RODO-2510 file (C-alpha; in nm, 4 decimals, decimal comma):
residues 579
     n   res          X          Y          Z
     1     m     0,0000     0,0000     0,0000
     2     e     0,2904     0,2335     0,0665
     3     v     0,4028     0,1977    -0,2986
     4     a     0,0559     0,2812    -0,4349
     5     a    -0,0669     0,5283    -0,1728
     6     s    -0,0246     0,8427    -0,3835
     7     r    -0,1471     0,6819    -0,7065
     8     v    -0,4894     0,5386    -0,6094
     9     d    -0,8017     0,6247    -0,4154
    10     v    -0,8780     0,3821    -0,1310
    11     a    -1,1938     0,2767     0,0496
    12     s    -1,2473     0,1117     0,3876
    13     l    -1,3369    -0,2515     0,3099
    14     s    -1,3765    -0,5469     0,5419
    15     k    -1,1673    -0,8596     0,5098
    16     a    -1,4840    -1,0466     0,4101
    17     t    -1,5477    -0,8044     0,1222
    18     l    -1,1867    -0,8274     0,0034
    19     t    -1,2150    -1,2068     0,0067
    20     d    -1,5319    -1,1884    -0,2056
    21     l    -1,3594    -0,9577    -0,4563
    22     s    -1,0593    -1,1887    -0,4829
    23     h    -1,2953    -1,4754    -0,5576
    24     v    -1,4461    -1,2690    -0,8416
    25     l    -1,1012    -1,2307    -0,9975
    26     e    -1,0087    -1,5960    -0,9475
    27     n    -1,3408    -1,7185    -1,0898
    28     l    -1,2921    -1,5118    -1,4076
    29     i    -0,9503    -1,6708    -1,4603
    30     i    -1,0890    -2,0217    -1,4075
    31     e    -1,4003    -1,9705    -1,6241
    32     h    -1,1965    -1,8373    -1,9198
    33     e    -0,9156    -2,0916    -1,8656
    34     l    -0,6553    -1,8157    -1,8823
    35     p    -0,2881    -1,9064    -1,8412
    36     g    -0,1109    -1,6849    -1,5917
    37     a     0,0324    -1,6365    -1,2439
    38     v    -0,1376    -1,5350    -0,9193
    39     f     0,0440    -1,3888    -0,6186
    40     t    -0,1610    -1,3506    -0,3015
    41     g    -0,0867    -1,2543     0,0563
    42     f    -0,2782    -1,2706     0,3855
    43     q    -0,2480    -1,3770     0,7482
    44     v    -0,2928    -1,7480     0,8124
    45     g    -0,6202    -1,8114     0,9927
    46     r    -0,9062    -2,0549     1,0189
    47     n    -1,0061    -1,9907     0,6540
    48     w    -0,6684    -2,1019     0,5194
    49     v    -0,7747    -2,4596     0,4393
    50     s    -1,0726    -2,3515     0,2284
    51     e    -0,8598    -2,0870     0,0537
    52     l    -0,5910    -2,3467    -0,0230
    53     e    -0,8553    -2,5638    -0,1923
    54     r    -0,9412    -2,2698    -0,4185
    55     y    -0,5739    -2,2109    -0,5028
    56     e    -0,5300    -2,5803    -0,5871
    57     r    -0,8143    -2,5514    -0,8383
    58     l    -0,6656    -2,2261    -0,9673
    59     v    -0,3176    -2,3717    -1,0199
    60     q    -0,4498    -2,6189    -1,2771
    61     p    -0,3798    -2,6597    -1,5586
    62     a    -0,0032    -2,6422    -1,5420
    63     a    -0,0126    -2,3196    -1,7451
    64     r    -0,1039    -2,1344    -1,4221
    65     s     0,1069    -2,0907    -1,1103
    66     v     0,0067    -1,9642    -0,7658
    67     a     0,2316    -1,8246    -0,4933
    68     v     0,1097    -1,7465    -0,1432
    69     f     0,2828    -1,4982     0,0900
    70     a     0,1652    -1,5323     0,4490
    71     s     0,2748    -1,4930     0,8104
    72     g     0,2650    -1,8229     0,9911
    73     n     0,3313    -2,1824     0,8906
    74     l     0,1353    -2,2751     0,5779
    75     g     0,2045    -2,6463     0,6073
    76     d     0,1881    -2,8685     0,2989
    77     t     0,0664    -2,6513     0,0092
    78     g     0,1006    -2,9088    -0,2714
    79     q     0,1435    -2,7395    -0,6109
    80     v     0,0833    -2,3974    -0,4541
    81     v     0,4135    -2,2242    -0,3766
    82     g     0,4225    -2,0915    -0,0211
    83     f     0,6412    -1,8107     0,1101
    84     e     0,6436    -1,7520     0,4890
    85     v     0,6705    -1,3777     0,5522
    86     a     0,8963    -1,2636     0,8349
    87     k     0,7191    -1,1170     1,1386
    88     d     0,8882    -0,7805     1,0921
    89     s     0,7979    -0,7618     0,7223
    90     p     0,5625    -0,4779     0,6142
    91     l     0,3628    -0,7416     0,4243
    92     t     0,2267    -0,8771     0,7545
    93     q    -0,0108    -0,5785     0,7580
    94     e    -0,1047    -0,6172     0,3899
    95     w    -0,3740    -0,8071     0,2043
    96     f    -0,3307    -0,8509    -0,1705
    97     i    -0,3892    -1,0603    -0,4806
    98     i    -0,2008    -0,9867    -0,8055
    99     a    -0,3059    -1,1618    -1,1270
   100     l    -0,0861    -1,1731    -1,4399
   101     t    -0,2546    -1,3326    -1,7446
   102     e    -0,2454    -1,3246    -2,1225
   103     w    -0,5540    -1,0978    -2,1302
   104     f    -0,4978    -0,8585    -1,8436
   105     c    -0,3151    -0,7747    -1,5233
   106     c    -0,4945    -0,6738    -1,2028
   107     a    -0,4108    -0,6092    -0,8409
   108     l    -0,6482    -0,5994    -0,5399
   109     f    -0,4703    -0,4827    -0,2277
   110     g    -0,5151    -0,3152     0,1092
   111     a    -0,3417    -0,2343     0,4368
   112     d    -0,4683    -0,3207     0,7830
   113     n    -0,5290    -0,0132     0,9963
   114     p    -0,3955    -0,1023     1,3455
   115     a    -0,5476     0,2150     1,4943
   116     q    -0,8975     0,0737     1,4475
   117     p    -1,0422    -0,1280     1,7382
   118     s    -1,0215    -0,5036     1,7020
   119     p    -1,3484    -0,6440     1,5678
   120     a    -1,5402    -0,9268     1,7317
   121     e    -1,4994    -1,1341     1,4130
   122     e    -1,1754    -1,1501     1,2120
   123     m    -1,3633    -1,1185     0,8800
   124     d    -1,4966    -0,7804     0,9973
   125     r    -1,1448    -0,6353     1,0177
   126     l    -1,1234    -0,3204     0,8036
   127     f    -0,8561    -0,2476     0,5420
   128     d    -0,7762     0,0661     0,3442
   129     a    -0,8125    -0,1044     0,0049
   130     t    -0,8629    -0,0661    -0,3723
   131     w    -0,7972    -0,2435    -0,7051
   132     t    -0,6171    -0,1413    -1,0253
   133     f    -0,5627    -0,2537    -1,3860
   134     d    -0,2678    -0,0144    -1,4353
   135     p     0,0311    -0,2185    -1,5710
   136     a     0,2868     0,0271    -1,4291
   137     l     0,1444     0,0034    -1,0776
   138     v     0,1117    -0,3752    -1,1004
   139     s     0,4795    -0,3930    -1,2095
   140     d     0,5857    -0,1914    -0,9042
   141     l     0,3840    -0,4197    -0,6761
   142     c     0,5505    -0,7251    -0,8318
   143     e     0,8902    -0,5676    -0,7622
   144     v     0,7945    -0,5372    -0,3926
   145     l     0,7315    -0,9136    -0,3899
   146     r     1,0665    -0,9799    -0,5597
   147     r     1,2495    -0,7862    -0,2873
   148     e     1,0597    -0,9802    -0,0180
   149     v     1,1645    -1,3140    -0,1697
   150     l     1,5233    -1,2019    -0,2121
   151     a     1,5345    -1,1016     0,1544
   152     s     1,3761    -1,4185     0,2893
   153     d     1,4562    -1,7024     0,0450
   154     p     1,6675    -1,5934    -0,2558
   155     t     1,6926    -1,9527    -0,3837
   156     r     1,3279    -1,9353    -0,4894
   157     i     1,3358    -1,6024    -0,6755
   158     g     1,3356    -1,7911    -1,0050
   159     m     0,9679    -1,8834    -0,9663
   160     i     0,8724    -1,5152    -0,9355
   161     d     1,0954    -1,3984    -1,2193
   162     d     0,9757    -1,6750    -1,4502
   163     a     0,6110    -1,5845    -1,3900
   164     i     0,6692    -1,2143    -1,4525
   165     r     0,8708    -1,2940    -1,7674
   166     r     0,5993    -1,5214    -1,9094
   167     f     0,3118    -1,2869    -1,8200
   168     p     0,4442    -0,9287    -1,8063
   169     p     0,1889    -0,6707    -1,6841
   170     r    -0,0151    -0,5477    -1,9794
   171     n    -0,3171    -0,3349    -2,0549
   172     s    -0,6477    -0,5188    -2,0272
   173     s    -0,9350    -0,4891    -2,2699
   174     p    -1,2262    -0,2609    -2,1731
   175     v    -1,4588    -0,5571    -2,2208
   176     f    -1,2797    -0,7606    -1,9570
   177     e    -1,2633    -0,4723    -1,7111
   178     a    -1,6359    -0,4115    -1,7598
   179     r    -1,7037    -0,7817    -1,7003
   180     f    -1,4978    -0,7687    -1,3809
   181     h    -1,6804    -0,4605    -1,2533
   182     v    -2,0216    -0,6156    -1,3270
   183     r    -1,9192    -0,9215    -1,1258
   184     v    -1,7987    -0,6975    -0,8438
   185     f    -2,1310    -0,5124    -0,8311
   186     e    -2,3223    -0,8423    -0,8404
   187     t    -2,1092    -0,9744    -0,5562
   188     l    -2,1570    -0,6633    -0,3471
   189     e    -2,5330    -0,6684    -0,4079
   190     a    -2,5496    -1,0355    -0,3144
   191     g    -2,3582    -0,9505     0,0025
   192     r    -2,6013    -0,6704     0,0782
   193     r    -2,8968    -0,9097     0,0346
   194     r    -2,7302    -1,1629     0,2626
   195     w    -2,6697    -0,8900     0,5158
   196     r    -3,0356    -0,7851     0,4991
   197     r    -3,1512    -1,1443     0,5457
   198     e    -2,9149    -1,1900     0,8369
   199     l    -3,0290    -0,8607     0,9868
   200     v    -3,3938    -0,9640     0,9592
   201     r    -3,3158    -1,3027     1,1118
   202     s    -3,1083    -1,1364     1,3829
   203     n    -3,3930    -0,8982     1,4658
   204     e    -3,6384    -1,1871     1,4740
   205     v    -3,4092    -1,3871     1,7008
   206     q    -3,3538    -1,0807     1,9204
   207     e    -3,7273    -1,0244     1,9466
   208     r    -3,7854    -1,3884     2,0360
   209     l    -3,5073    -1,3705     2,2931
   210     q    -3,6616    -1,0592     2,4464
   211     q    -4,0015    -1,2285     2,4569
   212     a    -3,8478    -1,5409     2,6061
   213     n    -3,6577    -1,3318     2,8610
   214     a    -3,9726    -1,1411     2,9561
   215     e    -4,1580    -1,4691     2,9919
   216     a    -3,8722    -1,6142     3,1971
   217     v    -3,8794    -1,3118     3,4279
   218     r    -4,2566    -1,3445     3,4598
   219     l    -4,2311    -1,7158     3,5365
   220     e    -3,9482    -1,6503     3,7813
   221     r    -4,1625    -1,3991     3,9645
   222     l    -4,4581    -1,6380     3,9609
   223     a    -4,2317    -1,9143     4,0884
   224     s    -4,1017    -1,6841     4,3592
   225     a    -4,4563    -1,5902     4,4554
   226     g    -4,5711    -1,9520     4,4345
   227     g    -4,2781    -2,0726     4,6399
   228     t    -4,3667    -1,8371     4,9228
   229     a    -4,7466    -1,8550     4,8934
   230     a    -4,7837    -2,1318     5,1500
   231     s    -4,5525    -1,9549     5,3933
   232     l    -4,7342    -1,6270     5,3361
   233     a    -5,0707    -1,7926     5,4024
   234     h    -4,9393    -1,9466     5,7219
   235     e    -4,7741    -1,6279     5,8452
   236     l    -5,0676    -1,4056     5,7492
   237     n    -5,3196    -1,6377     5,9116
   238     n    -5,1509    -1,5859     6,2489
   239     p    -5,2344    -1,2140     6,2832
   240     l    -5,5722    -1,2702     6,1143
   241     a    -5,6517    -1,5405     6,3690
   242     a    -5,5532    -1,3039     6,6482
   243     i    -5,7783    -1,0318     6,5056
   244     s    -6,0687    -1,2749     6,4666
   245     l    -6,0315    -1,4190     6,8169
   246     t    -6,0010    -1,0735     6,9726
   247     a    -6,3233    -0,9697     6,7995
   248     e    -6,4976    -1,2866     6,9226
   249     v    -6,3873    -1,2176     7,2806
   250     m    -6,5029    -0,8565     7,2550
   251     l    -6,8468    -0,9640     7,1295
   252     a    -6,8806    -1,2282     7,4000
   253     q    -6,7858    -0,9833     7,6758
   254     a    -7,0154    -0,7183     7,5308
   255     d    -7,3081    -0,9588     7,5705
   256     t    -7,2354    -0,9957     7,9441
   257     g    -7,1832    -0,6221     7,9944
   258     a    -6,8736    -0,6926     8,2066
   259     v    -6,6227    -0,4900     8,0047
   260     d    -6,4223    -0,2053     8,1539
   261     a    -6,2512     0,0716     7,9598
   262     a    -5,8983    -0,0607     8,0278
   263     t    -5,9866    -0,3997     7,8814
   264     v    -6,1425    -0,2427     7,5722
   265     q    -5,8318    -0,0317     7,5269
   266     l    -5,6096    -0,3416     7,5536
   267     w    -5,8147    -0,5265     7,2912
   268     a    -5,8102    -0,2250     7,0627
   269     h    -5,4289    -0,2092     7,0843
   270     q    -5,4103    -0,5810     7,0014
   271     l    -5,6316    -0,5362     6,6954
   272     s    -5,4275    -0,2396     6,5766
   273     a    -5,0934    -0,4174     6,6259
   274     q    -5,2056    -0,7285     6,4383
   275     s    -5,3487    -0,5158     6,1566
   276     v    -5,0208    -0,3267     6,1193
   277     r    -4,8294    -0,6556     6,1198
   278     s    -5,0523    -0,7938     5,8421
   279     g    -5,0051    -0,4819     5,6330
   280     r    -4,6270    -0,4878     5,6733
   281     m    -4,6208    -0,8509     5,5686
   282     i    -4,8277    -0,7917     5,2533
   283     r    -4,6219    -0,4897     5,1495
   284     g    -4,3021    -0,6816     5,2103
   285     i    -4,3960    -0,9797     4,9950
   286     l    -4,5191    -0,7539     4,7134
   287     d    -4,1951    -0,5560     4,7197
   288     l    -3,9995    -0,8823     4,7213
   289     v    -4,1800    -1,0339     4,4207
   290     r    -4,2153    -0,7186     4,2092
   291     g    -3,8810    -0,5546     4,1330
   292     s    -3,8375    -0,1850     4,0638
   293     e    -3,5578     0,0501     3,9664
   294     a    -3,3710     0,2274     4,2426
   295     a    -3,3656     0,6100     4,2327
   296     l    -2,9915     0,6530     4,2864
   297     e    -2,8454     0,9775     4,4173
   298     t    -2,5354     1,0958     4,6008
   299     i    -2,5875     1,0697     4,9777
   300     e    -2,3360     1,2019     5,2295
   301     l    -2,3367     0,9364     5,4984
   302     e    -2,2479     1,1293     5,8144
   303     p    -2,5516     1,3628     5,8281
   304     y    -2,7814     1,0993     5,6768
   305     l    -2,6892     0,8283     5,9284
   306     q    -2,6771     1,0798     6,2148
   307     q    -3,0413     1,1730     6,1655
   308     l    -3,1466     0,8151     6,0986
   309     t    -2,9778     0,6824     6,4142
   310     e    -3,1296     0,9603     6,6250
   311     e    -3,4772     0,8690     6,5010
   312     a    -3,4134     0,4961     6,5462
   313     s    -3,2680     0,5466     6,8928
   314     h    -3,5798     0,7343     6,9993
   315     a    -3,8187     0,4824     6,8411
   316     l    -3,6356     0,1716     6,9646
   317     r    -3,5491     0,3228     7,3056
   318     r    -3,1893     0,2105     7,2765
   319     r    -2,8608     0,3996     7,2557
   320     i    -2,7070     0,3743     6,9074
   321     t    -2,3441     0,4771     6,8576
   322     l    -2,2427     0,6099     6,5166
   323     i    -1,8798     0,6266     6,3961
   324     c    -1,8615     0,7754     6,0483
   325     p    -1,5836     0,9813     5,8894
   326     p    -1,6975     1,3178     5,7520
   327     g    -1,7200     1,3883     5,3807
   328     v    -1,7797     1,0318     5,2545
   329     s    -2,0699     0,9648     5,0187
   330     v    -2,2348     0,6687     4,8496
   331     l    -2,4536     0,6270     4,5438
   332     a    -2,7814     0,4907     4,6773
   333     d    -3,1591     0,5126     4,6855
   334     r    -3,2537     0,7214     4,9896
   335     d    -3,5657     0,5206     5,0807
   336     r    -3,4049     0,1802     5,0224
   337     l    -3,1016     0,2769     5,2300
   338     r    -3,3309     0,3855     5,5128
   339     h    -3,5168     0,0547     5,4954
   340     i    -3,1976    -0,1528     5,5093
   341     v    -3,0303     0,0347     5,7944
   342     t    -3,3510     0,0590     5,9961
   343     n    -3,4132    -0,3138     5,9568
   344     l    -3,0573    -0,3972     6,0630
   345     l    -3,0894    -0,1676     6,3659
   346     e    -3,4215    -0,3239     6,4697
   347     n    -3,2668    -0,6714     6,4460
   348     a    -2,9588    -0,5580     6,6379
   349     v    -3,1673    -0,4091     6,9201
   350     q    -3,3791    -0,7242     6,9444
   351     a    -3,0650    -0,9396     6,9559
   352     s    -2,8840    -0,7292     7,2191
   353     p    -2,9613    -0,7474     7,5924
   354     n    -3,1375    -0,4561     7,7583
   355     g    -2,9098    -0,1701     7,8512
   356     s    -2,6489    -0,2553     7,5871
   357     s    -2,5763    -0,0322     7,2926
   358     v    -2,5796    -0,0946     6,9199
   359     m    -2,3081     0,0480     6,6973
   360     i    -2,2851     0,1650     6,3343
   361     t    -1,9410     0,2154     6,1813
   362     v    -1,8470     0,3253     5,8298
   363     g    -1,5192     0,2300     5,6638
   364     e    -1,3460     0,1515     5,3369
   365     g    -1,4683    -0,1555     5,1527
   366     d    -1,3520    -0,3461     4,8460
   367     d    -1,3874    -0,2465     4,4776
   368     g    -1,4573     0,1209     4,5437
   369     h    -1,7336     0,0547     4,7984
   370     l    -1,7971     0,1883     5,1477
   371     d    -1,8936    -0,0575     5,4202
   372     i    -2,1689     0,0284     5,6695
   373     l    -2,1383    -0,2128     5,9625
   374     v    -2,4190    -0,2681     6,2141
   375     i    -2,2808    -0,4333     6,5279
   376     d    -2,4869    -0,5851     6,8097
   377     s    -2,3906    -0,7451     7,1411
   378     g    -2,6199    -1,0462     7,1264
   379     t    -2,5449    -1,4169     7,1422
   380     g    -2,4972    -1,4608     6,7670
   381     v    -2,7003    -1,6162     6,4877
   382     a    -2,7996    -1,9764     6,5570
   383     d    -2,6415    -2,2415     6,3331
   384     q    -2,9790    -2,3737     6,2181
   385     v    -3,0805    -2,0244     6,1035
   386     m    -2,7659    -1,9492     5,9017
   387     p    -2,8564    -2,1346     5,5767
   388     t    -3,1894    -1,9500     5,5409
   389     l    -3,0963    -1,6193     5,7041
   390     f    -3,1787    -1,4068     5,3970
   391     e    -3,4768    -1,6109     5,2756
   392     p    -3,8392    -1,4869     5,3141
   393     f    -4,0375    -1,5698     5,6290
   394     q    -3,7332    -1,6735     5,8315
   395     t    -3,7756    -1,4975     6,1654
   396     t    -3,7070    -1,5634     6,5307
   397     h    -3,9182    -1,2647     6,6378
   398     a    -4,2700    -1,3652     6,5289
   399     d    -4,3934    -1,3058     6,8847
   400     t    -4,2916    -0,9390     6,8561
   401     g    -4,4383    -0,8755     6,5113
   402     g    -4,1538    -0,9982     6,2918
   403     t    -4,2595    -1,0966     5,9400
   404     g    -3,9420    -1,2701     5,8270
   405     l    -3,9200    -1,0421     5,5234
   406     g    -3,6821    -0,7749     5,6523
   407     l    -3,3466    -0,9299     5,5620
   408     a    -3,4732    -1,0817     5,2364
   409     l    -3,6054    -0,7471     5,1191
   410     s    -3,2968    -0,5638     5,2496
   411     r    -3,0655    -0,7863     5,0451
   412     r    -3,2827    -0,7290     4,7355
   413     f    -3,2672    -0,3528     4,7916
   414     a    -2,8873    -0,3648     4,8388
   415     e    -2,8403    -0,5527     4,5100
   416     e    -3,0669    -0,3056     4,3261
   417     q    -2,8198    -0,0328     4,4310
   418     a    -2,5148    -0,2257     4,3009
   419     g    -2,4365    -0,3129     4,6623
   420     r    -2,4121    -0,6163     4,8874
   421     l    -2,5596    -0,7182     5,2222
   422     a    -2,4015    -0,9995     5,4219
   423     l    -2,3419    -1,1342     5,7687
   424     q    -1,9737    -1,0560     5,8216
   425     s    -1,9291    -1,2365     6,1518
   426     t    -2,1298    -1,3870     6,4360
   427     g    -2,0513    -1,5396     6,7732
   428     p    -2,1412    -1,5474     7,1416
   429     t    -2,0416    -1,1831     7,1840
   430     g    -2,2439    -1,0441     6,8951
   431     s    -2,2946    -1,0245     6,5202
   432     v    -2,1792    -0,7857     6,2485
   433     f    -2,3871    -0,7225     5,9351
   434     v    -2,2173    -0,5305     5,6544
   435     l    -2,3858    -0,3246     5,3829
   436     s    -2,1490    -0,2328     5,0951
   437     l    -2,2473     0,0489     4,8583
   438     p    -2,0620     0,2232     4,5715
   439     r    -1,8561     0,5146     4,6961
   440     v    -1,8887     0,8581     4,5314
   441     a    -1,5778     1,0765     4,5162
   442     t    -1,7027     1,4334     4,5602
   443     s    -1,6529     1,7243     4,7953
   444     t    -1,9896     1,8924     4,7548
   445     y    -2,3072     1,7295     4,8761
   446     p    -2,6750     1,8197     4,8828
   447     t    -2,8003     1,9407     5,2179
   448     l    -3,0269     1,6970     5,3973
   449     v    -3,3322     1,8880     5,5158
   450     e    -3,5949     1,7028     5,7182
   451     s    -3,7970     1,8789     5,9849
   452     p    -3,8530     1,6857     6,3083
   453     p    -4,1937     1,5198     6,3354
   454     d    -4,4686     1,7203     6,4972
   455     e    -4,6675     1,4953     6,7294
   456     n    -4,9712     1,7247     6,7430
   457     h    -5,1681     1,7033     6,4180
   458     a    -5,5203     1,7449     6,5532
   459     g    -5,7690     1,9369     6,3391
   460     q    -5,9144     2,2757     6,4227
   461     g    -6,2525     2,2519     6,2576
   462     q    -6,1214     2,2340     5,8974
   463     r    -6,3435     2,0597     5,6461
   464     v    -6,2294     1,7197     5,5166
   465     l    -6,3937     1,5156     5,2386
   466     v    -6,3411     1,1370     5,2584
   467     v    -6,4003     0,9435     4,9329
   468     d    -6,3951     0,5637     4,9723
   469     d    -6,6267     0,2983     4,8274
   470     d    -6,5826     0,0654     5,1268
   471     p    -6,8562     0,1658     5,3758
   472     d    -6,6701     0,0293     5,6796
   473     v    -6,3458     0,2081     5,5942
   474     r    -6,5382     0,5242     5,5062
   475     s    -6,7283     0,5198     5,8348
   476     l    -6,4208     0,4513     6,0481
   477     l    -6,2179     0,7243     5,8764
   478     g    -6,4956     0,9736     5,9345
   479     h    -6,5281     0,8709     6,2968
   480     l    -6,1534     0,9001     6,3683
   481     l    -6,1128     1,2355     6,1953
   482     r    -6,4142     1,3858     6,3742
   483     q    -6,2633     1,2735     6,7048
   484     s    -5,9432     1,4550     6,6045
   485     g    -6,1187     1,7868     6,5530
   486     w    -6,2011     1,7957     6,1814
   487     e    -6,5424     1,8534     6,0262
   488     v    -6,5882     1,5520     5,7991
   489     w    -6,8122     1,4565     5,5044
   490     t    -6,7933     1,0980     5,3708
   491     v    -6,9005     0,9785     5,0240
   492     g    -6,8652     0,6471     4,8410
   493     s    -6,8527     0,7378     4,4703
   494     a    -6,7131     0,9902     4,2228
   495     e    -7,0631     1,1232     4,1555
   496     h    -7,1265     1,2014     4,5215
   497     a    -6,7768     1,3489     4,5585
   498     l    -6,8437     1,5958     4,2754
   499     r    -7,1833     1,6855     4,4195
   500     s    -7,0370     1,7426     4,7655
   501     a    -6,7532     1,9570     4,6252
   502     t    -7,0089     2,1653     4,4394
   503     d    -7,2008     2,2311     4,7606
   504     r    -6,9049     2,3334     4,9769
   505     a    -6,5287     2,3981     4,9788
   506     y    -6,2898     2,1598     5,1583
   507     d    -5,9598     2,2169     5,3301
   508     a    -5,8449     1,8608     5,2537
   509     v    -5,9591     1,5517     5,0602
   510     v    -5,8793     1,1896     5,1498
   511     m    -5,9485     0,9743     4,8406
   512     d    -5,9206     0,6012     4,7803
   513     y    -5,7136     0,5161     4,4706
   514     r    -5,9653     0,2630     4,3378
   515     l    -6,3365     0,3356     4,3491
   516     g    -6,5943     0,0658     4,2844
   517     d    -6,7941     0,2737     4,0336
   518     g    -6,5193     0,2363     3,7717
   519     s    -6,4052     0,5995     3,7760
   520     t    -6,0323     0,6697     3,7673
   521     t    -5,8555     0,8773     4,0289
   522     a    -5,6990     1,1063     3,7688
   523     t    -6,0338     1,1795     3,6013
   524     l    -6,2048     1,2509     3,9339
   525     l    -5,9230     1,4823     4,0436
   526     q    -5,9450     1,6788     3,7183
   527     a    -6,3203     1,7155     3,7573
   528     l    -6,2829     1,8286     4,1200
   529     e    -6,0135     2,0780     4,0152
   530     v    -6,2596     2,2381     3,7714
   531     i    -6,5160     2,2803     4,0494
   532     r    -6,2688     2,3812     4,3207
   533     p    -5,9371     2,5093     4,1778
   534     g    -5,6419     2,4079     4,3953
   535     i    -5,8156     2,1050     4,5450
   536     i    -5,5520     1,8661     4,4052
   537     e    -5,2931     2,0399     4,6245
   538     r    -5,5082     1,9504     4,9282
   539     t    -5,5661     1,5846     4,8336
   540     i    -5,4177     1,2677     4,9831
   541     i    -5,4504     0,9329     4,8026
   542     i    -5,4915     0,6226     5,0160
   543     s    -5,4170     0,2898     4,8498
   544     g    -5,3440    -0,0749     4,9106
   545     s    -5,1253    -0,0886     4,5968
   546     l    -4,7521    -0,0364     4,5812
   547     s    -4,6683     0,3309     4,5504
   548     r    -4,4480     0,2717     4,2429
   549     e    -4,7527     0,1332     4,0550
   550     l    -4,9284     0,4654     4,0913
   551     s    -4,8952     0,7565     3,8510
   552     e    -4,6236     1,0088     3,9341
   553     d    -4,8766     1,2846     3,8624
   554     l    -5,0938     1,1913     4,1618
   555     p    -5,0868     1,3693     4,4980
   556     p    -4,8982     1,2039     4,7887
   557     v    -4,9963     0,8416     4,8539
   558     l    -5,0571     0,6922     5,1987
   559     l    -5,0381     0,3130     5,1818
   560     k    -5,2913     0,0981     5,3659
   561     p    -5,2911    -0,0023     5,6404
   562     f    -5,1875     0,3207     5,8113
   563     s    -5,2176     0,4458     6,1648
   564     r    -5,4387     0,7262     6,2868
   565     a    -5,1295     0,9370     6,3584
   566     e    -4,9968     0,8845     6,0037
   567     l    -5,3302     0,9926     5,8519
   568     e    -5,3574     1,2988     6,0733
   569     a    -4,9977     1,4005     5,9964
   570     a    -5,0583     1,3626     5,6207
   571     i    -5,3730     1,5784     5,6291
   572     a    -5,2031     1,8467     5,8376
   573     a    -4,9060     1,8498     5,5968
   574     r    -5,1311     1,8984     5,2916
   575     i    -5,3227     2,1819     5,4576
   576     q    -4,9966     2,3485     5,5590
   577     h    -4,8508     2,2920     5,2083
   578     f    -5,1472     2,4576     5,0399
   579     r    -5,1289     2,7595     5,2668
***
C-alpha cells in the first residue's frame, strides 16, 4: 500500500469483502481458462484450508502458477508455492492478490489499519483497500514481492521472475474490465442481500429472545410468589386469627356487659398491632416479588446516618453509637437505604440485651465501595438459622411482630443499588452485618433537610372530604377524623364526591385510589379541580397498591394499612402545604 498510496483512491473494506472480490477475480480466470500467475498474501487463519482448496483448483492446468505470501506456517501446500513472511515484514499488515494473465493484469490490495479497534470477528477487520488494472502500478507491486523473496529465500526467486517474464503486466481490454466490474457489483449486491436477510433473522431472534426473557422473568416472579405462597398464608393467618379471636372475645364480653374501659383499650391495641403486622407482611412480599428501579443519588453518609440513628434510637429506646468519617458519600436510593439500615438496627436491638448499645461504623470496603457495619452485642445467629438467614419468612421474632421479610427485602434492595448485604461475623459476643455500597468521590453534597416530626396534628374545625367505596373504611375514617377535631363529610362514589364539592369547599380531601364505580382517580381529580381550583394540592390518596404502581402525577400516597397518627400528619401536611 505504501508503494501505491499516492497513485490510487482507497476505500475502507472489510476482510470479508476483500475475500469476495478476490474470488471474483479468481473465478474469471478459471471460467476463461486463462494461463497466468497469481500472487496472493494474507495472514494465516481458520479460513486457510478452504482458501488453499481454491488455489489448488486455480493452479491447474499447469499453465497457471500460484504463490502465497503469508505470516505463519502454511504447512503442505502441494502445487501452490508458499512463502512464509517474516514477522517484521511490512507485508504482515497487507492483504493482496495480483493476477498476471495473457488478457490482463490486475491487483487488489489493502493495508490493515492497526489504529482501528479489534473487531469481534476476524472477517470484519477493516482495510484501506482498492484495485487497479494499471500495468505500471502492477509492475511496481511485483517488484515489492521480488524484494521480499530475495530477503527471505533468494533460492526461490526464479519462480517469481519466470512468472513475470511469461506474463508481463499489460493493458487489459475494456470488455474484460467491464465484465470484472459487473461481477464486483453483483457480488456486493449479493452480500447486501445476505446482510439484509441476516439482519432480519437477527432482529427476529432478538425479538424472540426478548419475549423469552420477559416470559422467563414473569415465570421466575410467579415461581417466587408460588414458592412463598404457602408460607405467606401461614404467616398471614396468624395475625388474622388473632384479630378474629379478639373480635370474638369482645363480642362475647359485650353480651355480658362486664367490660371495663382498660380492657377495651387493651383489645383495641391488640387489633391495631395485628393489623399493622398484616399490612407490613403484605407490602413486604409484594416488594420482594415485584422488582423496581432504584432512584440513585449521592448521599453524604455522616448527616444521613446521624439523623437516621437519632430517630431509630428514639423509636427503639436504645442507645445507638455512630462512627462515620466526615465527607464520605455513596450512590444509593434514599428510601431503600433507610429501609436496610432501619431493619438492621431493629434486628440488632432485638438481639442485644437490655441496657447494651448498638453500633454503626463506616469504613473503606472493596472495589470502590464503602462498608456500613451494624454491630450488636447479642449471642450470635444460631447455626440452624444461618442457611436460610436471607430467605423470606425466616424470623425468630414472630412473637414481637416480625414478618421474616426484613433481611430478604434488604438484600434485594442492596443488590438493586449495586451493593451487597451480608453477615460478616457472628458469635457469642455479637454479630456484624455489613452493607457495601458504591462510593462517590465528591466534595460537595446536597443538604439533607428534614424537619422533626410534629406529634400534634389534631384538626381545628377544617373541612375534610373522605371518598372511599368501602362503607366500613369510610365510616371509620370519618369517625376518627371527627374525634381529632375535623369537620368531615364521607361519600362512596365519584358522583357524590363531585356533588359534595359543588355544595361546599374543603380544606383537605382523602381519596381512595380505586373506586368501585369504575371511575379513575386522575379523572375525578381533574373534575374536582374544575369545580374547586387548587383542590388537588389539598388531596391525599390512600391505596393498598404499591406506591411505584401509581402515577407520578398523583398527589402524595398513603399506603394501607396506616395508623391514625400517620393519617392525621398527612392531612395536616397537605393543609400546611397549600397555605
